[in-house]
PAZAPA-4460 file (N, C-alpha, C; in steps of 0.05 Angstrom, whole numbers, plus 32768, in hexadecimal, padded with zeros to 4 digits):
% residues 167
    n_x    n_y    n_z   ca_x   ca_y   ca_z    c_x    c_y    c_z   seq   type   mol
   8019   7F36   8069   800F   7F46   8070   7FF5   7F43   8079     1      G     A
   7FDF   7F2B   806F   7FD4   7F32   807A   7FCD   7F34   8095     2      L     A
   7FDB   7F19   80A5   7FE0   7F08   80C3   7FE2   7F2B   80D1     3      E     A
   7FFC   7F3D   80CC   8004   7F53   80D7   7FE1   7F61   80D0     4      I     A
   7FD0   7F62   80C3   7FBE   7F7C   80BC   7FAA   7F6D   80D0     5      L     A
   7FAB   7F58   80D6   7F96   7F4C   80E6   7F9D   7F4F   8105     6      G     A
   7FAD   7F46   8104   7FBF   7F39   811E   7FC3   7F51   812B     7      R     A
   7FD7   7F65   8128   7FDE   7F79   8135   7FD2   7F96   8120     8      D     A
   7FD0   7F9A   8115   7FCB   7FB1   8105   7FAB   7FB7   8114     9      F     A
   7F91   7FA9   8114   7F78   7FB1   8115   7F70   7FB3   812D    10      L     A
   7F7B   7FAC   813E   7F7C   7FB2   8161   7F89   7FCE   815C    11      P     A
   7FA3   7FD0   8153   7FAB   7FED   8159   7F98   7FFE   8150    12      E     A
   7F8F   8002   812C   7F80   800D   8120   7F5F   800C   813D    13      L     A
   7F5E   8001   8145   7F42   8008   8154   7F42   8014   8166    14      R     A
   7F5A   800E   816E   7F5D   8026   818F   7F62   804A   817E    15      K     A
   7F69   8046   8163   7F73   805D   8169   7F59   806D   8158    16      R     A
   7F3C   805E   8152   7F2E   805F   8144   7F14   806D   8160    17      M     A
   7F1B   8062   816B   7F07   8067   8183   7EEA   806B   8188    18      H     A
   7EEE   8052   8182   7EC8   8044   8172   7EBD   8050   815B    19      G     A
   7EDB   8066   8152   7EC3   806D   813B   7EC2   8057   811D    20      Q     A
   7EAB   804C   8104   7EAF   803D   80F8   7EBC   8037   80E8    21      L     A
   7ECE   801D   80E3   7EDF   8022   80C3   7EDC   8003   80C3    22      F     A
   7EE4   8009   80A4   7EE7   7FEC   8098   7F00   7FE8   8086    23      E     A
   7F07   7FD0   807F   7F22   7FC6   807C   7F1A   7FB5   8062    24      I     A
   7F16   7FBB   8051   7F1F   7FA1   8035   7F36   7F95   802F    25      H     A
   7F25   7F73   8021   7F44   7F69   8022   7F4E   7F68   7FF9    26      I     A
   7F4E   7F66   7FF3   7F40   7F5A   7FD6   7F56   7F40   7FC7    27      F     A
   7F51   7F34   7FB3   7F64   7F20   7FA6   7F55   7F09   7FA4    28      G     A
   7F59   7F02   7F96   7F4F   7EE3   7F8B   7F58   7ED3   7F9C    29      A     A
   7F51   7EB8   7FA0   7F5A   7EA9   7FB3   7F4A   7EA4   7FCF    30      G     A
   7F5A   7E8A   7FD6   7F4E   7E88   7FF6   7F61   7E92   8006    31      E     A
   7F64   7E9F   8022   7F71   7EA1   803A   7F73   7E97   8047    32      I     A
   7F8D   7E84   804A   7FA1   7E75   805A   7F87   7E75   8068    33      H     A
   7F82   7E55   8076   7F75   7E4F   808E   7F7D   7E63   80A4    34      P     A
   7F99   7E64   80B0   7FA7   7E6A   80C5   7FAC   7E8D   80BD    35      K     A
   7FA3   7E99   80A5   7F9B   7EB0   80B9   7F81   7EBD   80B6    36      L     A
   7F6B   7EA5   80AD   7F48   7EB2   80AF   7F4B   7EBB   80CD    37      K     A
   7F58   7EAD   80E1   7F49   7EB7   8103   7F57   7EDB   80FF    38      K     A
   7F68   7EE1   80F6   7F6D   7EF6   8101   7F5E   7F0F   80ED    39      Y     A
   7F4D   7F08   80DC   7F4A   7F18   80CA   7F24   7F12   80D5    40      L     A
   7F21   7F05   80DD   7EF5   7EF8   80E6   7EF7   7F18   80F4    41      T     A
   7EEC   7F30   80F2   7EEB   7F45   80FA   7ED1   7F4D   80F0    42      A     A
   7EC2   7F67   8100   7EA8   7F71   80E7   7EB6   7F81   80DA    43      P     A
   7ED4   7F92   80E0   7ED2   7FA1   80CE   7EE7   7F96   80B9    44      E     A
   7EEB   7F81   80BD   7EFE   7F78   809B   7EE9   7F67   8094    45      V     A
   7EEE   7F71   8075   7EDD   7F6B   8054   7EEE   7F55   804C    46      K     A
   7EF1   7F41   8051   7EFE   7F2E   8033   7EEE   7F2E   801A    47      I     A
   7EF7   7F43   8005   7EED   7F4B   7FF0   7EE4   7F35   7FDC    48      R     A
   7EFE   7F2B   7FDF   7F09   7F12   7FC8   7F11   7F1D   7FA7    49      G     A
   7F09   7F1C   7F9C   7F0E   7F1D   7F7B   7EFA   7F36   7F7C    50      F     A
   7F00   7F4A   7F71   7EEB   7F61   7F66   7EEF   7F61   7F4A    51      V     A
   7EDA   7F6C   7F40   7EE1   7F74   7F1D   7EE9   7F91   7F12    52      E     A
   7EE8   7FA0   7F25   7EF5   7FBB   7F1C   7F04   7FC4   7F3C    53      D     A
   7F1D   7FB2   7F3C   7F33   7FB8   7F51   7F37   7FDD   7F56    54      I     A
   7F35   7FEB   7F42   7F39   8008   7F3B   7F2C   8019   7F4A    55      D     A
   7F16   8003   7F43   7EFA   8020   7F54   7F02   8011   7F74    56      K     A
   7EFC   7FFB   7F77   7F03   7FFE   7F94   7F18   8007   7FA7    57      E     A
   7F29   8007   7F95   7F47   8018   7FA1   7F38   803D   7FA3    58      I     A
   7F2B   8041   7F8A   7F31   8061   7F8D   7F15   8064   7FA5    59      L     A
   7F0A   8050   7FAC   7EF1   8059   7FC0   7F01   805A   7FE5    60      S     A
   7F14   804F   7FDC   7F24   804C   8003   7F2F   806B   8000    61      A     A
   7F31   8067   8022   7F3C   808D   801E   7F51   807F   802D    62      K     A
   7F5E   8061   802F   7F83   8063   8033   7F85   8048   8021    63      V     A
   7FA4   8042   8016   7FA8   802C   800A   7FBD   801C   8023    64      F     A
   7FB4   800B   802B   7FC3   8007   8044   7FCF   7FF4   8045    65      L     A
   7FED   7FE8   8039   7FFD   7FCC   8035   8016   7FCB   804E    66      C     A
   800D   7FB6   805D   8017   7FAC   8076   8035   7F92   8068    67      L     A
   8038   7F8A   8057   804B   7F78   8046   8066   7F7A   8059    68      N     A
   806B   7F8E   804D   8088   7F91   8053   8091   7FA4   807C    69      N     A
   807A   7F95   8088   8081   7FA2   809F   8078   7F87   80AC    70      A     A
   807E   7F71   809A   808B   7F50   80A9   80AB   7F4A   80AF    71      S     A
   80BF   7F37   80A8   80D6   7F3D   80A6   80E2   7F39   8079    72      P     A
   80C9   7F30   8075   80C8   7F26   8061   80BF   7F49   8050    73      F     A
   80DC   7F48   8041   80DA   7F69   8027   80E1   7F63   800E    74      K     A
   80C3   7F72   8006   80C6   7F77   7FE2   80BB   7F86   7FD9    75      V     A
   80C8   7F8C   7FC2   80AE   7F9D   7FB3   8094   7F98   7FAB    76      G     A
   8086   7FA3   7FAC   8062   7FA4   7F9A   8057   7FB9   7F8D    77      H     A
   8055   7FA2   7F72   8042   7FA8   7F65   802A   7FC9   7F6C    78      T     A
   8026   7FB4   7F81   8006   7FC9   7F8E   800A   7FEA   7F96    79      R     A
   8021   7FEE   7F9C   8031   7FFF   7F9D   8028   8014   7F8B    80      Y     A
   8031   8008   7F73   802A   8015   7F5F   8019   801B   7F4B    81      L     A
   8006   8005   7F5C   7FEB   8005   7F52   7FDC   801E   7F66    82      H     A
   7FDD   801D   7F7E   7FD2   8034   7F81   7FDD   8052   7F82    83      A     A
   7FF5   8054   7F76   7FFC   8074   7F79   7FF4   806F   7F5A    84      W     A
   7FEE   8065   7F45   7FE4   806A   7F2B   7FC2   8073   7F2B    85      S     A
   7FB9   8068   7F41   7F9E   8075   7F48   7F9A   8090   7F57    86      L     A
   7FAB   8095   7F63   7FBC   80B2   7F6D   7FAD   80AC   7F8E    87      G     A
   7FB1   8093   7F9D   7FA6   8087   7FBA   7FB9   8093   7FC7    88      S     A
   7FA9   8093   7FE4   7FC3   809D   7FFB   7FD0   807C   7FFD    89      C     A
   7FED   807D   7FF5   7FF7   8057   8004   7FFA   8061   8026    90      V     A
   7FF6   8050   8035   7FFB   804C   804E   8005   8036   8059    91      V     A
   802A   8030   8060   8034   801D   805C   8047   801E   8072    92      A     A
   8059   8002   807A   807D   8003   8089   808D   8016   807D    93      H     A
   8095   801D   808E   80BA   8026   8078   80C6   8020   806C    94      K     A
   80C4   7FFA   8072   80D4   7FF0   8062   80C8   7FE9   8042    95      D     A
   80BA   7FF3   8041   80AC   7FF1   8022   80C2   7FFD   8016    96      A     A
   80C5   8012   801E   80DE   8024   8011   80FB   801D   8005    97      S     A
   80F8   8006   8023   811A   7FEF   8013   8113   7FE8   7FF7    98      L     A
   8105   7FDE   7FEA   8107   7FD0   7FD7   80FC   7FEB   7FBF    99      S     A
   80E6   7FF9   7FCA   80EC   8005   7FB6   80EE   8027   7FC3   100      M     A
   80FF   8031   7FC0   810D   804D   7FC8   80FC   8068   7FC1   101      P     A
   80EB   8063   7FAF   80DC   8076   7FA4   80C3   8076   7FB6   102      E     A
   80B5   8062   7FC3   80AC   8062   7FDB   80BA   8079   7FF3   103      I     A
   80B8   8091   7FF7   80BD   80A5   8004   80A4   80B0   8016   104      I     A
   80B0   80A2   8038   809B   80BB   804E   8096   80C7   804C   105      D     A
   807E   80D4   804D   8066   80FA   8046   806E   8109   8034   106      G     A
   807C   80F7   801E   807D   8105   8002   8060   80F7   7FF6   107      M     A
   8060   80DC   7FEF   8050   80C5   7FE3   8049   80B6   7FE8   108      N     A
   8043   80B2   8002   8039   809F   801C   8042   809F   802F   109      A     A
   8038   80A0   8043   803C   8090   8058   8044   807F   8062   110      L     A
   8055   807B   807A   8068   8066   8081   806D   8061   809C   111      L     A
   806A   8050   80AA   806F   8048   80C8   8079   803C   80C6   112      G     A
   8090   8044   80E2   80A7   802A   80E7   809A   801E   80F9   113      T     A
   807F   8013   8104   8073   8002   810B   8059   8001   810E   114      D     A
   8048   7FEC   8122   802E   7FE0   8107   8025   7FFF   8121   115      I     A
   8025   8006   8137   801E   8021   8146   801C   803D   812A   116      S     A
   802E   803E   8130   803B   8053   8116   8023   804D   8103   117      E     A
   8029   8043   80F5   8018   8039   80DC   8002   8037   80E7   118      I     A
   7FF2   803D   80FB   7FD9   8031   8103   7FD7   8053   8105   119      A     A
   7FE7   805F   8114   7FDE   8089   8113   7FE4   80A1   8103   120      D     A
   7FED   8087   80E2   7FF1   809D   80D2   7FCF   808D   80C0   121      L     A
   7FCF   8070   80C4   7FAE   8069   80BA   7F9B   8088   80BE   122      T     A
   7F97   8085   80D6   7F81   809C   80DB   7F8D   80B4   80E4   123      V     A
   7FA7   80BF   80DC   7F9F   80DA   80D5   7F9A   80DF   80B2   124      K     A
   7FA6   80C9   809A   7FA1   80CD   808F   7F79   80CC   808C   125      A     A
   7F73   80B2   8094   7F52   80A9   8092   7F45   80D3   8091   126      I     A
   7F4F   80D9   80A9   7F4B   80EE   80B9   7F4C   8115   80A4   127      N     A
   7F5B   8108   809A   7F6E   8125   8086   7F72   811C   806E   128      D     A
   7F5C   8129   8063   7F52   8128   8046   7F67   8139   8032   129      S     A
   7F6B   8152   803A   7F89   815A   8033   7FA9   814E   802D   130      V     A
   7FAD   8146   8044   7FBF   8127   8046   7FC1   810C   8032   131      L     A
   7F9F   8106   8031   7FA7   80F5   8022   7FA4   8101   7FFF   132      R     A
   7F9F   8117   7FF7   7F98   811E   7FDD   7FC3   8121   7FDD   133      T     A
   7FC2   812F   7FE7   7FE7   813F   7FE8   7FEF   8120   7FE1   134      N     A
   7FED   810A   7FF8   8004   80F9   7FF9   7FFB   80E4   7FD7   135      I     A
   7FD9   80E7   7FCF   7FD5   80CF   7FBE   7FE7   80E1   7FA1   136      G     A
   7FE5   80F8   7FA1   7FEB   8108   7F8D   8002   8104   7F7A   137      E     A
   8011   8105   7FA0   8033   810B   7F9D   803B   80EB   7F90   138      A     A
   802C   80D0   7F99   802F   80BC   7F91   802E   80B5   7F6A   139      G     A
   8007   80BE   7F6C   8013   80C2   7F51   8027   80D0   7F3D   140      Y     A
   802D   80E0   7F46   8046   80E8   7F36   8059   80DE   7F38   141      Q     A
   8062   80D0   7F49   807A   80C3   7F47   806F   80A6   7F39   142      T     A
   805E   80A4   7F3F   8051   8085   7F26   805A   808A   7F0C   143      F     A
   8050   80A8   7EFE   805D   80AF   7EE9   8073   80B9   7EE4   144      K     A
   8088   80BF   7EF6   80A1   80C5   7EF5   80B0   80AC   7EE9   145      E     A
   80AF   80A0   7F06   80C6   8089   7F04   80B4   806D   7EFA   146      C     A
   80A4   806B   7EFA   8099   8046   7EEE   8081   8049   7ED0   147      F     A
   8078   8058   7EC0   8068   8057   7EAB   8085   804F   7E9C   148      T     A
   807B   8043   7E80   8087   8037   7E6D   8099   804E   7E69   149      A     A
   808B   8068   7E56   809B   8089   7E5C   80B6   808D   7E68   150      Q     A
   80B4   8084   7E82   80CF   8081   7E91   80DF   806C   7E93   151      A     A
   80DA   8058   7E8D   80E6   8043   7E96   80F2   8039   7E6F   152      V     A
   80E8   8040   7E68   80F2   8037   7E4D   810B   8032   7E41   153      V     A
   8109   8055   7E48   8128   8051   7E3D   8144   8052   7E51   154      P     A
   812F   8047   7E73   8151   803B   7E81   8153   801C   7E6F   155      Q     A
   8140   8016   7E68   8143   8001   7E5B   8152   7FF8   7E4B   156      I     A
   8153   800A   7E3A   815D   8003   7E1E   817E   8012   7E2B   157      I     A
   817C   8026   7E2D   8199   802A   7E3C   81AC   8010   7E4B   158      D     A
   819C   8005   7E5C   81A4   7FEE   7E6D   81B2   7FDF   7E4A   159      K     A
   819E   7FDB   7E3F   81AC   7FC8   7E26   81B4   7FC9   7E13   160      I     A
   81B2   7FDC   7E0C   81C8   7FF3   7E00   81E8   7FE9   7E07   161      N     A
   81E9   7FF1   7E22   8201   7FEC   7E3D   8210   7FCF   7E38   162      D     A
   81FF   7FB7   7E3A   81FF   7FAC   7E39   8210   7F9C   7E1A   163      F     A
   81F4   7FAB   7E07   8213   7F9F   7DF1   8227   7FAE   7DF0   164      F     A
   822A   7FCF   7DF4   823A   7FCB   7DF7   825B   7FC2   7E01   165      A     A
   8258   7FB9   7E1D   826A   7FA5   7E25   826F   7F88   7E11   166      K     A
   825F   7F82   7E0A   8260   7F6B   7E05   8272   7F6B   7DEC   167      S     A
***
């Protein structure tokens, strides 16, 4: 995801921003792999490392961008749930929905088919506060309906009961 961000996404976003200033903040403890640093050395990229209040940082961003599923590696990530739990506008690759079918383009996330489209959607979200709010609110509703303990625990109990009924 970080390689795609710096190598592919950043140049596309620069083109679409037409000189408008922007920043991409990267959070997380640990060191970025040395082979990736060359892609992320840019004035727009702020490598923040561990932050005390990640919720505050996510809430202050116009867009929550996740490019992990833009690579051949396809997997679900709890980071989508974290962003949704805060009502953030998620922008990602459409393949995020392969592992998490609850992620629906135009409803609770903006999903692009390639880096070019993801850059277009990012700019669209940056410039449209109503769109960001609608996507964020729908994401929060999806989180509440599908991923809270109240939603998940009954399903787990049913599966356990089914297992023991068959035993």
